[in-house]
C-alpha positions in Angstrom: 0.0 0.0 0.0 2.9 2.4 0.9 4.5 1.7 -2.5 1.2 2.2 -4.3 0.7 5.6 -2.6 4.2 6.6 -3.4 3.6 5.8 -7.1 0.3 7.6 -7.2 1.9 10.7 -5.7 3.8 11.1 -9.0 0.5 12.4 -10.4 -0.5 14.7 -7.6 2.5 16.0 -5.6 4.3 19.3 -6.4 6.7 18.8 -9.3 9.6 20.5 -7.6 9.4 18.4 -4.5 9.0 15.2 -6.6 12.1 16.1 -8.7 14.1 16.8 -5.6 13.0 13.5 -4.0 13.7 11.3 -6.9 16.8 13.1 -8.4 18.9 13.6 -5.2 19.9 9.9 -4.7 20.4 9.5 -8.5 22.6 12.5 -8.7 24.7 11.3 -5.8 25.0 7.9 -7.3 26.0 9.1 -10.8 28.4 11.7 -9.5 30.0 9.1 -7.2 30.5 6.8 -10.2 32.3 9.6 -12.0 34.4 10.3 -9.0 36.0 6.8 -9.5 37.9 8.1 -12.5 38.7 11.5 -10.9 40.1 9.8 -7.7 42.2 7.4 -9.8 43.6 10.3 -11.9 44.4 12.6 -9.0 46.3 10.0 -7.0 48.1 8.6 -10.1 49.0 12.1 -11.3 50.5 13.0 -7.9 52.0 9.6 -7.1 53.3 8.6 -10.6 53.3 11.6 -12.9 51.8 13.2 -15.9 52.8 10.3 -18.2 50.6 8.0 -16.2 47.7 10.4 -16.7 48.2 10.1 -20.4 48.3 6.3 -20.2 45.0 6.3 -18.4 43.5 8.6 -21.1 44.5 6.0 -23.7 42.6 3.4 -21.7 39.4 5.5 -21.5 37.7 4.4 -24.7 38.6 0.8 -24.0 36.9 1.0 -20.6 33.9 2.7 -22.2 33.5 -0.3 -24.5 33.5 -2.6 -21.5 31.1 -0.3 -19.7 28.8 -0.3 -22.8 28.2 -4.0 -22.5 27.6 -3.7 -18.7 25.1 -0.8 -19.3 23.3 -2.7 -21.9 22.5 -5.6 -19.6 22.1 -3.5 -16.4 19.7 -0.9 -17.9 17.8 -3.5 -20.0 17.3 -5.8 -17.1 16.3 -3.0 -14.7 13.7 -1.7 -17.2 12.2 -5.2 -17.7 12.2 -5.9 -14.0 10.3 -2.7 -13.3 7.7 -3.7 -15.9 7.3 -7.2 -14.4 7.0 -5.7 -10.8 4.4 -3.2 -12.1 2.4 -6.2 -13.3 2.7 -7.8 -9.9 4.7 -10.8 -11.4 7.6 -11.2 -8.9 8.5 -14.6 -10.3 9.1 -13.1 -13.8 11.1 -10.3 -12.2 13.3 -12.9 -10.4 13.8 -14.8 -13.7 15.0 -11.5 -15.3 17.4 -11.0 -12.4 18.8 -14.5 -12.8 19.2 -14.2 -16.6 20.9 -10.8 -16.2 23.4 -12.3 -13.8 24.2 -15.2 -16.2 24.4 -12.8 -19.2 26.7 -10.4 -17.4 29.0 -13.3 -16.3 29.3 -14.6 -19.9 29.9 -11.1 -21.4 32.3 -10.1 -18.7 34.3 -13.3 -19.1 34.4 -13.0 -22.9 35.4 -9.4 -22.9 38.1 -10.0 -20.3 39.6 -12.9 -22.2 39.5 -11.2 -25.6 41.0 -7.9 -24.4 43.7 -9.6 -22.4 44.8 -11.7 -25.4 44.8 -8.7 -27.8 45.7 -5.9 -25.3 48.8 -4.7 -27.2 47.2 -4.3 -30.6 44.1 -2.8 -29.0 46.2 -0.1 -27.2 48.0 0.6 -30.5 44.7 0.9 -32.3 43.2 3.3 -29.8 46.3 5.5 -29.7 46.6 5.5 -33.5 50.1 4.0 -33.1 51.5 7.4 -32.1 51.7 7.2 -28.3 55.2 6.9 -26.7 56.4 3.6 -25.3 56.2 5.1 -21.8 52.5 6.0 -22.2 51.6 2.6 -23.7 53.5 1.0 -20.8 51.4 2.8 -18.2 48.2 2.0 -20.1 49.1 -1.7 -20.3 49.9 -1.9 -16.6 46.6 -0.3 -15.7 44.4 -2.2 -18.1 45.7 -5.7 -17.3 44.5 -5.4 -13.7 41.3 -3.6 -14.6 40.4 -6.4 -17.1 41.1 -9.1 -14.5 38.3 -7.5 -12.5 36.0 -6.9 -15.5 33.5 -9.6 -14.5 33.2 -8.2 -11.0 32.6 -4.7 -12.4 29.9 -6.0 -14.8 28.1 -8.0 -12.1 28.3 -5.1 -9.5 26.9 -2.5 -11.9 24.2 -4.8 -13.2 23.1 -5.9 -9.8 23.1 -2.3 -8.5 20.8 -1.2 -11.3 18.4 -4.0 -10.4 18.5 -3.1 -6.7 17.3 0.4 -7.7 14.7 -1.0 -10.1 13.3 -3.3 -7.4 12.5 -0.5 -5.1 15.7 0.2 -3.1 17.2 3.4 -4.6 18.7 4.5 -1.3 20.5 1.2 -0.8 21.8 1.4 -4.4 23.2 4.8 -3.7 24.9 3.6 -0.4 26.5 0.7 -2.3 28.1 3.1 -4.8 29.2 5.4 -2.1 30.8 2.5 -0.2 32.8 1.6 -3.3 33.9 5.2 -3.9 34.9 5.6 -0.2 36.9 2.4 -0.3 38.6 3.4 -3.5 39.5 6.8 -1.9 41.2 5.0 1.0 43.0 2.3 -1.0 44.4 4.5 -3.7 46.8 6.5 -1.5 47.7 3.3 0.5 48.7 1.3 -2.6 50.3 4.2 -4.5 52.2 6.1 -1.8 52.6 3.6 1.1 53.3 0.4 -0.9 54.7 2.2 -4.0 52.7 0.2 -6.5 52.2 3.1 -8.8 49.5 2.9 -11.5 49.0 -0.8 -10.8 48.1 0.1 -7.3 45.4 2.5 -8.5 43.9 -0.2 -10.8 44.0 -2.7 -7.9 42.2 -0.2 -5.6 39.4 0.1 -8.2 39.1 -3.7 -8.6 39.0 -4.3 -4.9 36.5 -1.6 -4.1 34.2 -2.8 -6.9 34.6 -6.3 -5.7 33.4 -5.4 -2.2 30.5 -3.5 -3.7 29.6 -6.6 -5.7 29.6 -8.7 -2.5 27.2 -6.2 -0.8 24.9 -6.1 -3.9 24.9 -9.8 -4.2 24.1 -10.3 -0.5 21.0 -8.1 -0.9 19.4 -10.6 -3.2 20.1 -13.5 -0.8 18.2 -11.7 2.0 14.7 -13.0 2.8 13.6 -9.4 3.4 14.5 -8.5 -0.2 11.5 -7.9 -2.5 13.2 -9.8 -5.3 15.6 -12.6 -4.5 17.9 -15.1 -6.0 16.1 -18.4 -6.5 17.8 -21.5 -7.8 14.9 -22.4 -10.1 15.2 -19.0 -11.8 18.7 -19.7 -13.0 17.7 -21.2 -16.4 18.6 -19.4 -19.6 15.5 -17.9 -21.2 16.3 -16.5 -24.6 13.1 -14.5 -24.7 14.2 -12.7 -21.5 17.7 -12.2 -22.8 16.4 -10.8 -26.1 14.2 -8.4 -24.2 17.0 -7.3 -22.0 19.4 -6.6 -25.0 16.7 -4.8 -27.0 15.9 -2.4 -24.2 19.6 -1.9 -23.3 20.6 -1.2 -26.9 20.2 2.6 -26.5 22.7 3.1 -23.7 25.0 0.5 -25.4 25.1 2.6 -28.6 25.6 5.9 -26.7 28.6 4.3 -24.8 30.1 2.9 -28.0 29.9 6.3 -29.6 31.5 7.9 -26.6 34.3 5.3 -26.9 34.8 6.1 -30.6 34.9 9.8 -29.9 37.5 9.4 -27.1 39.6 7.2 -29.5 39.4 9.8 -32.3 40.3 12.6 -29.9 43.4 10.7 -28.6 44.4 9.9 -32.1 44.0 13.5 -33.3 46.0 14.8 -30.3 48.8 12.3 -30.8 49.0 13.0 -34.5 48.5 16.8 -34.6 49.2 18.0 -31.0 51.7 20.8 -31.0 51.5 21.6 -34.7 48.9 24.4 -34.5 49.8 28.1 -34.4 47.9 28.5 -31.2 48.9 25.3 -29.4 50.3 25.9 -26.0 53.0 23.2 -26.3 54.8 23.1 -29.6 56.0 19.8 -31.3 58.8 18.5 -29.2 59.6 15.0 -27.9 56.6 13.8 -25.9 54.4 16.9 -26.6 51.6 14.8 -28.1 51.4 12.6 -25.0 51.2 15.8 -22.9 48.0 16.8 -24.9 46.5 13.4 -24.3 47.1 13.7 -20.6 45.6 17.2 -20.7 42.5 15.8 -22.4 42.3 13.1 -19.8 42.1 15.8 -17.1 39.5 17.9 -18.9 37.4 14.9 -19.8 37.2 13.8 -16.1 35.7 17.2 -15.1 33.3 17.3 -18.1 32.1 13.8 -17.4 31.5 14.7 -13.7 29.2 17.5 -14.8 27.4 15.4 -17.4 26.9 12.6 -14.8 25.2 15.0 -12.4 22.8 16.1 -15.1 22.2 12.5 -16.0 21.3 11.9 -12.4 18.8 14.7 -12.7 17.4 13.0 -15.7 16.9 9.8 -13.8 14.9 11.8 -11.2 12.7 13.2 -14.0 12.1 9.8 -15.6 9.4 8.4 -13.2 7.6 11.8 -13.0 7.4 12.3 -16.8 6.7 8.6 -17.5 3.8 8.4 -15.0 2.1 11.6 -16.0 2.6 11.0 -19.7 0.8 7.6 -19.3 -1.9 9.3 -17.2 -2.3 12.0 -20.0 -1.5 14.8 -17.5 0.5 16.6 -20.2 0.7 19.9 -18.3 2.6 18.1 -15.5 4.9 16.5 -18.2 5.8 19.9 -19.5 6.3 21.3 -16.0 8.7 18.5 -15.1 10.5 18.9 -18.4 11.0 22.7 -18.1 12.0 22.4 -14.4 14.6 19.7 -15.2 15.9 21.8 -18.1 16.3 24.8 -15.8 18.1 22.7 -13.2 20.3 21.0 -15.9 21.3 24.4 -17.4 22.0 25.8 -13.9 24.4 22.9 -13.1 26.1 23.2 -16.5 26.4 27.0 -16.1 28.0 26.6 -12.7 30.5 24.1 -14.2 31.1 26.6 -17.1 31.9 29.4 -14.7 34.2 27.3 -12.6 36.1 26.0 -15.7 36.4 29.5 -17.1 37.5 31.1 -13.8 39.7 28.4 -12.3 40.9 26.1 -15.1 44.5 26.1 -14.0 43.6 25.4 -10.3 41.4 22.5 -11.4 44.1 21.0 -13.6 46.7 21.4 -10.8 44.6 19.1 -8.6 45.5 16.2 -10.9 49.3 16.6 -11.2 52.2 17.6 -9.1 54.4 20.3 -10.8 57.2 19.8 -8.3 58.1 16.5 -9.9 60.1 18.4 -12.5 58.7 16.7 -15.6 56.3 17.8 -18.2 53.5 18.3 -15.7 53.6 22.2 -16.0 53.1 21.9 -19.7 50.2 19.5 -19.2 48.5 21.9 -16.9 49.0 24.7 -19.5 47.5 22.5 -22.2 44.6 21.4 -20.0 43.9 25.1 -19.0 43.6 26.1 -22.7 41.5 23.0 -23.6 39.2 23.3 -20.6 38.2 26.9 -21.4 37.5 26.1 -25.1 35.7 22.8 -24.6 33.1 24.2 -22.1 32.3 27.2 -24.3 28.7 26.0 -25.0 28.3 24.1 -21.8 25.4 26.2 -20.3 23.3 25.0 -23.3 24.6 21.5 -23.2 22.6 21.0 -20.1 19.5 21.6 -22.2 20.6 19.1 -24.9 21.2 16.3 -22.4 17.8 16.7 -20.8 16.0 16.9 -24.1 17.6 13.7 -25.3 16.5 11.9 -22.2 13.0 13.3 -22.4 12.4 11.7 -25.8 13.3 8.3 -24.3 11.1 8.7 -21.3 8.0 9.4 -23.4 8.6 6.3 -25.5 10.6 7.8 -28.4 13.7 5.7 -27.9 14.9 6.0 -31.5 14.7 9.8 -31.4 16.5 9.8 -28.1 19.4 7.7 -29.6 19.4 10.0 -32.7 19.7 13.2 -30.6 22.4 11.6 -28.4 24.5 10.3 -31.2 24.3 13.2 -33.6 26.8 15.2 -31.6 29.3 12.4 -31.6 28.9 10.8 -35.0 27.2 13.3 -37.3 29.0 16.4 -36.0 32.1 15.8 -33.9 33.8 12.9 -35.7 34.0 14.8 -39.1 35.2 17.9 -37.3 37.9 15.9 -35.5 39.0 14.6 -38.9 39.3 18.0 -40.6 40.0 20.9 -38.2 43.1 19.5 -36.3 44.9 19.1 -39.6 45.1 22.9 -39.8 44.9 23.9 -36.1 46.6 21.1 -34.2 45.4 20.5 -30.6 43.6 23.8 -30.6 41.5 22.4 -33.5 40.6 19.4 -31.4 39.4 21.7 -28.6 37.4 23.9 -31.0 35.7 20.9 -32.6 33.8 20.1 -29.4 31.9 23.4 -28.9 31.1 23.5 -32.6 29.6 20.0 -32.4 27.7 21.1 -29.2 26.2 24.1 -31.0 24.9 22.0 -33.9 23.5 19.3 -31.6 21.8 21.8 -29.3 20.1 23.4 -32.3 18.9 20.1 -33.5 17.6 19.1 -30.1 15.7 22.4 -29.8 14.0 21.9 -33.1 12.9 18.4 -32.3 11.8 19.3 -28.8 9.7 22.2 -30.0 8.0 19.8 -32.5 7.3 17.3 -29.7 5.9 20.0 -27.4 3.5 21.0 -30.1 2.3 17.4 -30.3 1.8 17.4 -26.5 -0.3 20.5 -26.7 -2.5 18.9 -29.4 -2.9 15.7 -27.3 -3.8 17.9 -24.3 -6.5 19.7 -26.3 -7.9 16.4 -27.6 -8.0 14.9 -24.1 -9.8 17.9 -22.5 
């Protein structure tokens, strides 16, 4: 009865209070996930050096690919579980849980095996063959350990999505925070105390996620859990697997595109970094690696801001979905506009910070007293950060608009809006502009792509809002 009353309140309670109630835990969870990479980078930058930051940047698209498979299963299974629970079919929800666990295990094992066997050519591919031996060495040391924990990461993230979907969002948030806190403690211990360098950072990540996996797993063994592990449910059901994969295709494609973009950025920086007239660091030995490290720093900050907005979107989802189904289109619009306002506010705060304090933000990641190329990396990151976030206040609008289409049932349109920035606009720009402007051209390509995708999202959203008004008139 309590759960039913909570669900019905989506159609009656104040939109602002609903958005606060649903978005807060999601924002904390999403921001905490992004903090994983920031924590790793900060400790590696101070404990190992700027070269290790560049090595981690090379691994970023590879980790995105692994994450794409995990998101596909986790999001797909969570959505299907929510549907089955809404139907009151707990047995079907438990079969979904069991099939998701088996699917994550198989995919995690397959990816781990494949990437470990072909790690050297994969790293060369994603660096365009232009990274220094030192940078590739750091990337290899980091990825070997991360890949050994790949199955654990898949299982942990998938189970945590299903904990949230089965009615325990606060517990899901606490599990993520536990993993982040443990990673925060283990990183300095392994890097500074034990002297394990970048390998220590990777090991800290694997251990913290392993502990989170054990906690998430124990939840589904508890009798008090609404959905539990049952031996009879662990039978492969291809209909369930097909449904999971079809639902999870959208986040999978978005993550794959993000991986492609990161790889193209790294390749462009390694090939053209230092050749542009306005590049901070001119072409000298190792200058290209400096630009890759700089991008690694900037990307960590940008992804943190995007993850916060994505958490806001998760809070909007049940409000928009419920009221759209209930044909309360005025509340749908209110929820959308309020989320857009909040998203643009978050993005604007990030824009101001990145424009006002880019050097201070970059300095948090590396130690200039080490006497290497860290000062040059900070200078390159400072320039890149200011340019990359140029359109960021409006990027908050584009991210919310793309999610809104998905929440009202237009999944294909959502995928199109999300992917146009990366595939239709950014990749061609990365192929052309850096040839003439070097690393500065890489930085400039991003706000140009943002501007184009924001314009497209505004046109499509305006069209959708007109349709909503027509439906509202017909319903009255």
